[in-house]
VOBA-1610 file (N, C-alpha, C; in pm, whole numbers, padded with zeros to 5 digits, always signed):
BEGIN
Unk+04531-01059+02288Unk+04465-01061+02160Unk+04341-01169+02177Unk+04233-01134+02129Unk+04102-01210+02127Unk+04117-01316+02055Unk+04061-01424+02070Unk+04067-01552+01994Unk+03961-01539+01839Unk+03834-01472+01861Unk+03746-01479+01767Unk+03730-01333+01709Unk+03823-01246+01722Unk+03808-01105+01683Unk+03763-01025+01762Unk+03729-00900+01731Unk+03710-00789+01835Unk+03554-00736+01779Unk+03478-00688+01853Unk+03382-00593+01811Unk+03389-00448+01824Unk+03366-00410+01696Unk+03409-00256+01702Unk+03303-00194+01731Unk+03324-00079+01798Unk+03192+00020+01866Unk+03204+00132+01731Unk+03059+00153+01690Unk+03078+00282+01598Unk+02958+00371+01679Unk+03035+00489+01718Unk+02931+00558+01806Unk+02827+00651+01723Unk+02871+00663+01566Unk+02787+00742+01516Unk+02663+00637+01427Unk+02677+00551+01420Unk+02590+00448+01368Unk+02513+00367+01454Unk+02405+00395+01489Unk+02333+00293+01615Unk+02210+00253+01537Unk+02157+00141+01562Unk+02030+00104+01443Unk+01901+00222+01497Unk+01899+00252+01592Unk+01779+00326+01652Unk+01789+00451+01619Unk+01925+00516+01601Unk+01900+00658+01545Unk+01892+00624+01359Unk+01958+00541+01302Unk+01933+00549+01174Unk+01783+00519+01135Unk+01703+00424+01211Unk+01575+00399+01181Unk+01480+00531+01194Unk+01488+00589+01324Unk+01411+00719+01328Unk+01454+00808+01238Unk+01565+00852+01187Unk+01559+00943+01117Unk+01517+00933+00977Unk+01523+00766+00919Unk+01463+00756+00793Unk+01334+00775+00834Unk+01278+00730+00935Unk+01114+00737+00949Unk+01072+00873+00923Unk+01131+00980+01022Unk+01083+01093+01000Unk+01101+01172+00870Unk+01163+01132+00777Unk+01191+01194+00670Unk+01036+01199+00581Unk+00975+01111+00591Unk+00849+01092+00511Unk+00727+01110+00604Unk+00742+01148+00722Unk+00652+01135+00808Unk+00612+01310+00823Unk+00463+01336+00817Unk+00379+01450+00831Unk+00267+01452+00944Unk+00270+01539+01018Unk+00170+01553+01108Unk+00031+01582+01036Unk-00077+01514+01094Unk-00206+01550+01027Unk-00265+01699+01150Unk-00272+01772+01052Unk-00319+01883+01121Unk-00464+01866+01223Unk-00528+01787+01148Unk-00664+01778+01213Unk-00652+01681+01343Unk-00557+01612+01362Unk-00514+01513+01467Unk-00464+01608+01572Unk-00348+01713+01545Unk-00296+01763+01621Unk-00388+01876+01685Unk-00497+01921+01606Unk-00580+01998+01666Unk-00685+01950+01749Unk-00719+01811+01708Unk-00790+01750+01826Unk-00735+01699+01952Unk-00590+01677+01944Unk-00549+01685+02104Unk-00533+01800+02164Unk-00522+01936+02095Unk-00542+02048+02187Unk-00653+02067+02231Unk-00757+02043+02158Unk-00914+02056+02207Unk-00931+01954+02294Unk-00872+01836+02289Unk-00900+01743+02404Unk-00819+01803+02525Unk-00716+01868+02518Unk-00642+01927+02639Unk-00731+02032+02693Unk-00827+02131+02613Unk-00902+02199+02664Unk-01001+02140+02779Unk-01053+02027+02735Unk-01179+01996+02824Unk-01124+01875+02897Unk-00992+01835+02912Unk-00940+01749+03027Unk-00936+01808+03163Unk-00986+01760+03247Unk-00997+01803+03387Unk-00836+01812+03451Unk-00762+01711+03410Unk-00641+01724+03460Unk-00517+01784+03388Unk-00571+01864+03286Unk-00463+01972+03217Unk-00445+02064+03313Unk-00316+02127+03315Unk-00319+02229+03390Unk-00350+02378+03344Unk-00357+02489+03400Unk-00378+02626+03341Unk-00281+02641+03254Unk-00162+02617+03281Unk-00082+02668+03156Unk-00099+02588+03051Unk-00133+02454+03067Unk-00163+02356+02939Unk-00284+02402+02863Unk-00376+02453+02930Unk-00491+02479+02871Unk-00480+02639+02781Unk-00410+02697+02844Unk-00337+02824+02772Unk-00251+02812+02648Unk-00206+02716+02647Unk-00080+02682+02533Unk-00194+02603+02433Unk-00268+02541+02475Unk-00361+02462+02361Unk-00443+02572+02295Unk-00483+02678+02386Unk-00565+02751+02346Unk-00482+02832+02241Unk-00353+02906+02265Unk-00279+02981+02189Unk-00243+02912+02070Unk-00225+02765+02063Unk-00172+02705+01955Unk-00294+02674+01826Unk-00423+02661+01900Unk-00517+02653+01828Unk-00571+02777+01734Unk-00549+02883+01816Unk-00537+03008+01764Unk-00446+03042+01629Unk-00333+02997+01658Unk-00238+03012+01555Unk-00252+02923+01454Unk-00326+02807+01453Unk-00365+02723+01340Unk-00473+02781+01266Unk-00551+02899+01317Unk-00664+02950+01249Unk-00792+02890+01304Unk-00792+02798+01383Unk-00897+02743+01449Unk-00963+02825+01589Unk-00966+02928+01587Unk-01002+03012+01717Unk-01131+02974+01774Unk-01235+02942+01668Unk-01358+02908+01701Unk-01364+02781+01799Unk-01253+02705+01770Unk-01282+02573+01861Unk-01222+02595+02011Unk-01185+02695+02037Unk-01133+02708+02183Unk-01235+02746+02305Unk-01353+02767+02244Unk-01450+02777+02322Unk-01466+02668+02431Unk-01513+02679+02550Unk-01515+02593+02655Unk-01654+02621+02731Unk-01752+02537+02730Unk-01849+02578+02790Unk-01865+02603+02941Unk-01956+02707+03005Unk-01935+02728+03136Unk-01947+02615+03218Unk-02035+02563+03193Unk-02067+02423+03281Unk-01923+02343+03269Unk-01851+02347+03205Unk-01723+02251+03202Unk-01626+02341+03296Unk-01645+02465+03280Unk-01550+02551+03380Unk-01589+02551+03512Unk-01729+02543+03547Unk-01778+02530+03696Unk-01735+02391+03741Unk-01763+02290+03681Unk-01701+02128+03716Unk-01590+02151+03746Unk-01489+02197+03662Unk-01360+02205+03688Unk-01301+02270+03800Unk-01371+02395+03828Unk-01348+02454+03943Unk-01396+02396+04075Unk-01502+02325+04063Unk-01572+02243+04187Unk-01482+02112+04209Unk-01434+02068+04108Unk-01364+01929+04103Unk-01466+01831+04097Unk-01571+01872+04016Unk-01667+01746+03973Unk-01657+01676+03870Unk-01653+01523+03854Unk-01648+01454+03733Unk-01799+01418+03684Unk-01787+01430+03551Unk-01915+01393+03473Unk-01930+01245+03490Unk-01836+01167+03510Unk-01903+01012+03516Unk-01800+00961+03654Unk-01858+00859+03700Unk-01803+00835+03862Unk-01653+00721+03808Unk-01578+00743+03909Unk-01471+00637+03878Unk-01547+00499+03913Unk-01495+00395+03831Unk-01501+00275+03855Unk-01449+00204+03943Unk-01487+00110+04052Unk-01367+00082+04110Unk-01347-00081+04062Unk-01214-00102+04067Unk-01165-00238+04035Unk-01232-00341+04103Unk-01273-00477+04092Unk-01300-00553+04159Unk-01188-00656+04187Unk-01122-00687+04294Unk-01010-00791+04297Unk-01078-00902+04343Unk-01007-01001+04287Unk-01070-01158+04329Unk-00945-01211+04454
//
């Protein structure tokens, strides 16, 4: 028998679970920010082809089909692997 009592383990009540469910109860996604994320995925050169397809599908589902247009120059740069801005080299001292 322990001298100072036992710690009880409550498997169903953890602080992170309680906090997360309480927080999400009042949280709503801003549709403009969600659409902005999908639009950014369309122009991001590191996004996969499947990711761009998914973003385009979701934008059209949201009723924002006009915003799925990607300029031809962006498509050419993406196909050739050309970046619009050079990578900056970090200087180590």
